[in-house]
N, C-alpha and C positions, 0 to 999 in steps of 0.2 A: 716326660724324664722327670718330669718336677712331680707328679704323677707318683713316683716311686721314693724320691727323697722325701715329701708329704708324712710313706707311709710308714718307713722306718723313724723318721722324726714323731712320729705317736708314741714308738717305743722304746725309741736311743733316742740321745743328740747325736747325731753325726757332724764333726768339725768340716769346717770347709777342705781341708789337707785329705784325710780319709773320701771328703763325697768326692774330688779332682779324680783320686785315684781307680777308685770303684765306676765311677760315671763313665773315666776315659775307655774302659771296656768293655761296656754298651753298646751292644751293635741295633741298629732301629731293622725292624721287619714287619712294613704289611702285605696281608696274604686277605684273599678276599676267602668268601662264602664256600666252604665242601672244600676249601684246602685242606693237606695232613702239615702240620707240624713237624708230624712224627709217625710213621707207619712201623708195625707190627713187623716183629724181626730185624731192626734198623736199630742201633744203639745209641740213646738220652745224649746229644753232645754241648745240650745248653740247657740255660736255669734261664723259665723266663717270667717276664711280669707282661698280664694282661692289659695296656693302655686303655683296650675299649675293644667293644665284643664281649664275644663268647665262645669258649670249645668246648667239645666233650670225649668222654675215656672213655674207650666200646673194645673190647674184643672182639675179634673178625670172627661167627663163625661162616659156613658151610648156608644154612638154612636160613640162618635170622642173627644179626651182631646183639651181643649184648652191652647197652651202654652201662654202665655203674657210676660214672663220675660227667657233672660238671666246675666249667671255671668259668669267672666273670670277673669285669676289669675290676684294674685294683687288686688281684689277687695272686700268687705265681701259680703257674705251668709248668710237671715236665714229670716226665719218665724218670721218678728218683730211680726209684730202685737206679736202675739201668744203668742214672744219669749215674750215681756211686760204686759202679761193681764194675763199671766199664764193661759191659752183658748184656748181647742183644735182649729185646725186649718181646713182653708176650703179648702187648695192646697196642693201640692208637690214637694219636692226640688229633682230631681235623674240628677244624672251628664249623661255627651253623653260623658265625654272619661277619661280616669281612671286620679284621681285627690288626690294632697294634699292637708288636709286642717290642720289648727289652728285652734283648737275651743278650748274658754272658756264660762264657763257655766253659767246660769242667779245666784247661788248663788257664784263662784266663783267671778264674773266681779264687785258684790255689795263689795264682800271684798276690790277686787282690790282700789275701789271708797274713800271705810272706811282707807281706808290705805293708799295711796298715794298722794301728793301732787296735783300728775296730770289727778290721776283717772277720775276724773267727764271728763276731754279735751281727753282724752279717748274715753271714754262713747260717748260724743259728736259728736265726730270725725267719729265712727261707723256710726251711727245713719243718719249723716248728709250725708253723704256715700250713706246708703239703701235709703235715703227721693232721694237722685237728681236722683238715677235711675227710680224708680217709676215715676216725678216727669217728666223726656223727653219723659218717654215713654206713661204719660197723652198727654201727650201737645204736644209727636205726633200723635199721633193717632186724636187730635183733627185740627190739624193745616197740618199735613202731606198727600197726598193720596200715597195708598203702596205702588205705585213704588216712590217713593219719603225716605216710610221707610228703602223699600232695601235698596235700596242707599245707601242710612247716614249709614245704619247698615255694611254695608264692608265697607262704609272711615273708619267707628269708627272700626271695626273688620275685617281685607280683611282674615282670616286664619277661619273663620266663613264656610265660602262652602267648608272649605275641613269637616272640626269638626263637623256643625250639620244639619241632615239629611233636607231634601230637605220642607218635611212635618210639623216637627216642625217650619220653620221659615216662610208659608204659614201661616198658623193659629196663629202667631207671630204681620208679618204685615196685616192680617186680610183675607186672600182672601182662595181660595181652591192652590188646589197642581196643578190645568191645567191651572186655571188665574197665579199662582207664573211664571209657563212654559211662559204665554205666554207676561209677563212682563217680561223673561228671557231671551226672543227671542228678541225684540223691545232692549235691552239694546245691546246687541253683537253685532247688526245689521250694 
């Protein structure tokens, strides 16, 4: 839970009273590798902060899943569109490693907004974090080659090669696993 406070304190000072209100609503959730945080068709009820581990966001398809995002330690993860609209989600969120999450429910977040001076700031910072991940992904798809996306991903998160299966990386950067193998060969020469 200290990671969340440190994250927020980098951006805005949270007084002890507001922190008590917010942290009293957080629930710790420990998941194993390949567990689901959310499955397609469900409504997202939680905004989650990853204390440790990594997750992937993907659209389940009959022939093969389409991975469109990864979230890591000290990041928020949520099917935020479903969280806000209270409508079923069209994608899944699954752990890639053992994961420790701190979660706050939609209802409890509304209470934090109402009861604390800094509640709306906390919500805005979480929303901005999720938006930036989405925006960076979209810009990457529009402006970079698959090789550039691969290199960029590893510059940002060097542990990826260990934690994420290559088939998910290939899907994320928009190529087949075979094309990813050729990219990796070209890079290591």
